[in-house]
C-alpha positions in Angstrom: 123.3 8.9 13.3 120.9 8.9 16.4 117.6 8.5 14.7 119.0 5.9 12.5 120.0 4.1 15.7 116.5 4.5 17.3 114.8 3.2 14.4 116.9 0.2 14.1 116.4 -0.1 17.8 112.9 0.0 17.4 112.6 -2.4 14.9 114.6 -4.7 16.8 112.5 -4.4 19.7 109.3 -4.9 17.8 110.7 -8.3 15.9 109.9 -10.4 18.8 106.5 -9.1 19.0 105.6 -10.5 15.6 103.0 -13.4 15.2 104.2 -16.8 15.1 105.1 -18.5 11.6 102.4 -19.2 9.2 103.1 -22.7 8.9 102.7 -23.5 12.7 99.2 -21.7 12.5 98.0 -23.7 9.7 99.2 -27.3 11.7 97.4 -26.1 14.8 94.2 -24.9 12.8 94.0 -28.4 10.9 94.0 -30.3 14.3 91.3 -28.4 15.8 89.3 -28.9 12.6 89.9 -32.6 12.5 88.9 -33.1 16.2 85.6 -31.2 15.8 85.1 -33.3 12.7 85.6 -36.3 14.5 83.4 -35.5 17.2 80.6 -34.5 14.7 81.1 -37.9 13.1 81.1 -39.9 16.5 77.9 -38.0 17.1 76.0 -38.7 14.1 77.2 -42.3 14.1 75.8 -42.8 17.4 72.5 -41.0 16.1 72.6 -43.1 13.1 73.0 -46.4 15.1 70.4 -45.3 18.1 67.8 -44.5 15.1 68.6 -47.9 13.4 68.3 -49.9 16.7 64.9 -48.0 17.3 63.5 -49.0 13.9 64.7 -52.3 14.1 62.8 -52.6 17.4 59.9 -51.1 16.1 60.1 -53.0 13.2 60.2 -56.3 15.2 57.3 -54.9 17.4 55.2 -54.5 14.4 55.9 -57.8 13.2 55.1 -59.4 16.6 51.9 -57.3 16.8 51.1 -58.4 13.2 51.5 -62.0 14.1 49.5 -61.6 17.2 46.6 -60.2 15.2 47.0 -63.1 12.7 47.0 -65.4 15.8 43.7 -63.7 16.8 42.0 -64.1 13.4 43.1 -67.9 13.2 41.3 -68.3 16.4 37.9 -67.0 15.0 38.8 -69.0 11.6 39.2 -72.0 13.6 36.1 -71.6 15.9 34.1 -71.4 12.6 35.6 -74.4 11.4 34.7 -76.3 14.6 31.0 -75.2 14.2 31.2 -77.0 10.6 32.9 -80.1 12.1 30.1 -80.3 14.5 27.5 -79.7 11.9 28.9 -82.4 10.0 29.8 -85.1 12.2 27.9 -84.6 15.7 24.6 -86.1 14.6 22.3 -87.6 17.0 24.4 -86.6 19.7 27.0 -89.0 18.9 30.4 -87.8 20.1 32.8 -86.8 17.3 36.5 -87.9 17.1 39.9 -86.2 16.1 39.8 -88.6 13.3 36.8 -86.9 11.7 38.7 -83.4 11.2 41.7 -82.0 11.9 42.6 -81.1 15.6 46.3 -80.8 15.6 48.5 -77.8 13.6 45.3 -76.8 11.6 46.7 -74.4 8.7 44.7 -71.0 8.9 46.5 -68.5 6.9 50.2 -68.3 7.7 49.3 -69.3 11.4 48.6 -72.7 13.1 45.9 -73.6 15.5 45.4 -76.9 17.9 42.4 -78.0 19.5 43.5 -78.7 22.9 41.6 -81.7 24.5 42.0 -84.2 27.3 42.4 -88.1 27.3 39.5 -89.4 29.7 42.0 -92.4 30.6 45.0 -90.5 31.3 44.9 -91.7 35.1 44.3 -95.3 34.2 46.8 -95.3 31.5 49.6 -93.3 33.4 50.1 -91.3 30.1 51.2 -87.6 30.5 51.2 -86.5 27.0 48.8 -84.2 25.2 45.6 -84.9 23.3 44.0 -82.9 20.7 40.3 -82.9 20.5 36.9 -81.4 21.6 35.9 -81.9 25.2 32.9 -83.3 26.2 30.5 -81.0 28.6 28.6 -84.2 29.5 31.7 -85.8 30.6 31.6 -83.6 33.8 29.5 -83.2 36.7 27.0 -80.7 36.4 27.6 -77.7 39.2 23.8 -77.2 39.0 22.7 -80.8 39.1 25.2 -82.8 41.4 24.4 -83.3 44.8 27.1 -82.8 47.7 27.8 -86.2 48.1 28.9 -86.4 44.4 30.8 -82.9 44.7 32.7 -84.1 47.8 34.6 -86.8 46.0 36.0 -84.6 43.7 39.8 -83.9 44.0 40.7 -81.7 46.9 37.0 -81.5 48.1 35.6 -81.9 51.4 31.9 -82.4 52.5 31.9 -78.6 54.0 33.2 -77.2 50.5 30.4 -79.5 48.5 27.8 -78.1 51.1 29.0 -74.6 50.1 28.6 -75.1 46.6 25.1 -76.6 47.1 24.1 -73.6 49.3 25.4 -71.3 47.0 23.3 -72.1 44.2 20.2 -73.3 46.6 17.3 -70.7 46.3 16.6 -71.6 50.1 20.1 -71.7 51.0 20.5 -72.6 55.0 24.4 -72.4 55.5 25.5 -69.6 57.6 28.5 -68.4 55.5 30.3 -65.4 56.0 29.9 -63.7 52.7 28.9 -60.3 54.2 32.5 -59.7 55.0 33.8 -60.0 52.0 31.3 -57.5 50.7 28.7 -59.7 48.9 25.9 -62.3 49.6 25.4 -66.0 48.5 24.0 -66.2 44.9 21.0 -68.0 45.6 20.4 -69.2 42.2 22.1 -71.8 39.7 25.9 -71.2 38.7 26.3 -69.8 35.2 29.6 -70.5 34.7 32.2 -72.8 36.8 34.5 -69.8 37.2 31.8 -68.5 39.3 33.2 -70.9 42.0 35.6 -68.6 42.7 33.0 -66.6 45.1 32.0 -69.5 47.0 33.6 -69.5 50.3 36.2 -71.9 50.8 37.0 -72.4 47.2 40.9 -71.9 46.4 43.0 -71.7 43.2 44.1 -75.2 44.1 40.4 -76.6 44.0 39.8 -75.1 40.9 43.1 -75.7 38.8 44.4 -78.7 40.7 48.0 -79.1 39.7 47.2 -78.3 36.0 48.0 -74.4 36.2 47.7 -73.7 32.5 44.8 -76.2 32.0 46.2 -78.0 29.2 45.5 -81.6 30.6 49.3 -82.6 31.6 51.9 -82.0 34.1 54.4 -79.7 32.8 57.5 -79.6 33.9 57.5 -76.5 35.9 53.9 -77.9 37.7 54.2 -79.3 40.9 52.1 -82.7 41.4 49.9 -82.2 44.2 49.6 -86.1 44.4 53.2 -86.9 43.6 52.3 -88.8 40.4 53.7 -88.5 37.2 50.4 -87.1 35.6 47.9 -84.3 36.1 45.3 -84.2 39.0 42.4 -82.3 37.5 40.5 -79.5 39.5 37.1 -78.3 39.3 37.3 -76.2 36.0 38.0 -79.8 34.4 35.8 -81.9 36.4 32.5 -79.8 36.4 30.3 -77.9 34.1 27.1 -76.0 33.9 26.3 -76.6 30.2 25.2 -80.2 29.9 21.7 -80.6 28.7 20.2 -83.1 26.3 17.2 -82.4 23.9 14.3 -84.7 24.1 13.6 -84.1 20.5 14.8 -84.5 17.1 16.8 -81.9 15.1 13.4 -81.3 13.2 11.7 -80.5 16.3 9.7 -83.7 16.6 9.6 -85.4 19.9 11.4 -88.4 21.3 9.5 -91.8 22.2 8.3 -91.4 25.9 9.0 -95.0 27.5 6.3 -94.3 29.9 3.5 -93.6 27.3 2.3 -96.7 26.2 0.9 -95.6 22.4 4.4 -94.0 21.7 6.7 -96.8 23.0 4.1 -99.5 21.0 4.5 -97.6 17.6 8.1 -97.6 18.0 8.6 -101.4 18.9 6.1 -102.5 16.4 7.9 -100.5 13.7 11.4 -102.0 14.8 10.7 -105.3 16.0 7.1 -106.5 14.4 3.5 -106.8 16.2 4.3 -110.1 17.6 7.6 -109.5 19.4 6.3 -105.8 20.5 3.6 -107.2 22.4 6.0 -109.6 24.0 8.3 -106.6 25.1 5.4 -104.5 26.1 4.1 -107.4 28.7 7.5 -107.7 29.9 7.6 -103.7 30.5 4.4 -104.1 32.5 2.0 -102.4 29.9 -1.3 -104.2 30.3 -3.6 -105.3 27.1 -4.9 -101.5 26.0 -3.6 -100.1 29.2 -0.7 -97.7 30.4 -0.2 -94.0 30.3 -2.1 -92.8 27.0 -3.1 -96.1 26.2 -6.8 -95.9 27.4 -6.7 -96.8 31.3 -5.0 -99.6 33.2 -1.8 -100.2 35.2 1.0 -98.2 33.9 5.0 -99.0 34.7 7.1 -95.7 35.6 10.5 -95.9 34.3 12.8 -93.4 35.9 15.6 -94.1 33.4 16.4 -95.8 30.2 18.7 -98.1 32.1 15.8 -99.4 34.2 13.8 -99.7 30.7 16.5 -101.6 29.3 17.0 -103.8 32.3 13.0 -104.6 32.2 12.6 -104.9 28.6 14.4 -108.2 28.0 16.1 -106.4 24.9 19.7 -107.9 23.5 22.3 -105.2 23.8 22.2 -104.6 19.9 18.5 -104.4 19.8 18.4 -101.8 22.5 20.9 -99.6 20.5 18.9 -99.9 17.4 16.1 -97.9 19.5 17.9 -96.0 22.1 18.3 -92.7 20.5 14.5 -92.2 20.1 13.9 -92.9 23.5 13.3 -90.7 26.4 11.6 -91.0 30.2 10.2 -87.5 30.5 7.8 -85.1 28.8 10.2 -82.2 29.4 12.2 -80.5 26.5 15.4 -81.3 27.8 17.2 -83.3 30.5 20.0 -81.8 32.4 23.0 -82.8 34.2 23.2 -86.4 32.8 27.0 -87.9 32.6 28.3 -89.3 29.6 29.9 -92.8 30.5 31.5 -92.9 27.3 33.7 -89.8 27.9 33.7 -89.0 31.8 37.2 -89.9 33.5 37.4 -92.3 36.4 37.2 -89.4 39.0 34.0 -88.3 37.8 32.6 -91.6 37.3 33.5 -92.2 40.8 31.7 -88.8 42.1 28.9 -89.9 40.2 28.5 -93.5 41.8 28.9 -92.0 45.1 26.5 -89.3 44.7 24.0 -92.0 43.5 24.8 -94.2 46.5 27.6 -96.2 46.6 30.4 -96.3 48.9 33.5 -94.9 47.9 35.5 -98.5 47.5 32.5 -99.5 45.3 32.6 -96.7 43.3 36.3 -96.5 42.4 36.0 -100.2 41.8 33.2 -99.7 39.4 34.6 -96.7 37.7 38.0 -98.3 36.9 36.4 -101.3 35.2 33.9 -99.1 33.2 37.0 -97.2 31.9 38.9 -100.4 31.3 36.0 -101.9 29.3 35.5 -99.0 27.2 39.1 -98.8 26.2 38.9 -102.5 25.1 35.5 -102.1 23.4 35.5 -98.8 21.2 33.0 -100.2 18.9 30.6 -101.2 21.3 29.6 -98.0 23.4 26.7 -96.9 21.4 24.1 -97.0 24.4 24.2 -97.0 28.0 23.5 -101.0 27.8 27.4 -101.5 27.5 27.5 -100.5 31.2 25.6 -103.5 32.0 28.0 -105.8 29.8 31.0 -104.2 31.7 29.7 -104.8 35.2 26.9 -107.4 35.0 23.2 -106.8 35.7 23.3 -107.5 39.1 26.1 -105.1 40.0 25.4 -102.4 42.9 26.5 -99.7 40.3 23.8 -100.9 37.9 20.9 -101.6 40.1 21.6 -98.1 41.9 22.1 -96.1 38.7 18.6 -97.7 37.2 16.7 -95.5 39.9 17.8 -91.8 38.5 18.0 -90.7 35.0 22.0 -89.5 35.3 23.4 -91.6 32.6 23.8 -91.1 28.7 25.9 -91.7 25.9 25.2 -88.5 24.0 26.8 -85.1 23.6 25.4 -82.0 22.7 27.7 -79.2 24.1 31.5 -79.3 23.3 34.5 -77.6 24.5 36.7 -76.4 21.9 40.0 -75.1 23.6 41.7 -73.4 20.7 45.3 -72.3 20.6 46.8 -70.2 17.7 50.3 -69.3 17.1 50.8 -66.7 14.5 53.4 -66.4 11.4 57.3 -67.3 11.9 56.1 -68.7 15.3 55.3 -65.3 16.5 52.1 -64.3 18.3 50.1 -66.6 20.8 46.4 -66.9 21.6 44.3 -69.2 23.3 40.5 -69.0 23.7 38.0 -71.6 24.9 34.6 -71.7 23.2 31.3 -73.9 24.5 29.4 -75.0 21.4 25.9 -76.4 21.8 24.0 -78.3 19.0 20.8 -79.3 21.2 18.9 -77.3 18.8 20.4 -78.8 15.8 22.6 -75.8 14.7 26.0 -75.3 16.5 26.0 -71.7 18.5 28.5 -70.5 20.7 27.3 -70.5 24.3 30.6 -69.3 26.1 34.0 -68.0 25.2 36.8 -67.1 27.3 40.4 -65.9 26.9 42.9 -68.0 28.3 46.3 -66.6 26.7 47.1 -65.3 30.3 47.9 -68.7 31.7 50.9 -68.9 29.2 52.2 -71.5 26.9 49.8 -74.7 26.8 51.4 -76.8 23.8 54.1 -78.3 25.6 57.9 -78.8 24.5 57.0 -81.0 21.8 55.0 -78.7 19.7 57.4 -75.8 20.5 60.2 -78.0 19.1 58.2 -78.9 16.0 57.7 -74.9 15.4 61.3 -74.4 15.6 62.3 -77.1 13.3 59.8 -76.0 10.7 61.2 -72.3 10.8 64.4 -73.9 10.5 63.6 -75.4 7.6 61.8 -72.6 6.1 64.8 -70.4 6.5 67.1 -72.8 5.0 65.1 -73.3 2.2 65.1 -69.7 1.5 68.9 -69.2 1.8 69.6 -72.1 -0.6 70.1 -71.2 -4.0 
């Protein structure tokens, strides 16, 4: 009996030590597996979302990069387009207009290009809106030709700064300026670009840019006016140039007619007005019979400018315009630094007149009159004779400028400020080119990337681009 009880006791004692019921074990295992699966699922989901977002960013970056490249290629295409337009329309130095070729939203591939220009009468009219056209380099003062009096009348300038500019370009400069402390010396040779002004002592960004920090010709909402006016005040980058030169020969290489050479001027006058009238004009000009330069002896006049020739000749404005494209006053191949009175703004015209010897008040009055006259007589600006019609033969500005070869109405160097926006409004490039057609064939003298200056097309163009994108997207989603 005792052994049986012992086994029974052992069985009873060991019973509590058995494992838990199988059903409980299975429930706990399933719960653990579920938690692990949920964690793995969450991790995989996070990875999927991460890679999806990363791929989305990569896709967007690639699209932006492609749009930027497209905008860059559009700039190159637009430069070729401008060269073609100049070859077609800029004949005999006549300034092209934005009605002759596309200057706004020019389509090149899926991109659009704008030719950002200037309005020479912006200050006179009080307009503060973008203009799209080519910029005439001859409508600005030439840094290598203008004297210190003219330079000192530009916005923000002083007589000291003007003298420093002249000293920089002079081969025998005399000013004692502290360039040594800056680690370089004065150049003592002509300016190669307007941006070189950055090296001249005393010239600051305000002098270079004025209040137009993005160089688009208007006062944007984020730009502060230096004068308190509603329109932009230009700086030296907009009022000066180094690229203005005018050829004294035709596109085929034949020389123009020198008004100081009797044989040349007599031939032109006879072919244009006949022998009898030609003789009368020659007498008024001061050429003696059979004399003059190139005429076999005798007294010969010396006309320093075409304006003096016109005033002396007695020709009407219409008659002078017939022969003006054929005339020059020098035997040099080129004339440098002439200012185009058809395209120069009032600021440049005032500086030009002060440089010629007028007082500031007289210069400002004459400049304002010239700007108003050309705005009201756009079809009568074919030669410098219109200046006489606007001011009068005895006006101080006319008689003063007649003594110097400073004026022209022809243009041979153009600035093309090209702004491109890529496909779908993405991608932005801006490059300014200087084209020269003085040798008959358009060629690029200078190019400068201005993309760093930021958006230059204003709010109106931005809104137009957004509306076009909305319209395109709506058209794609409409069944």
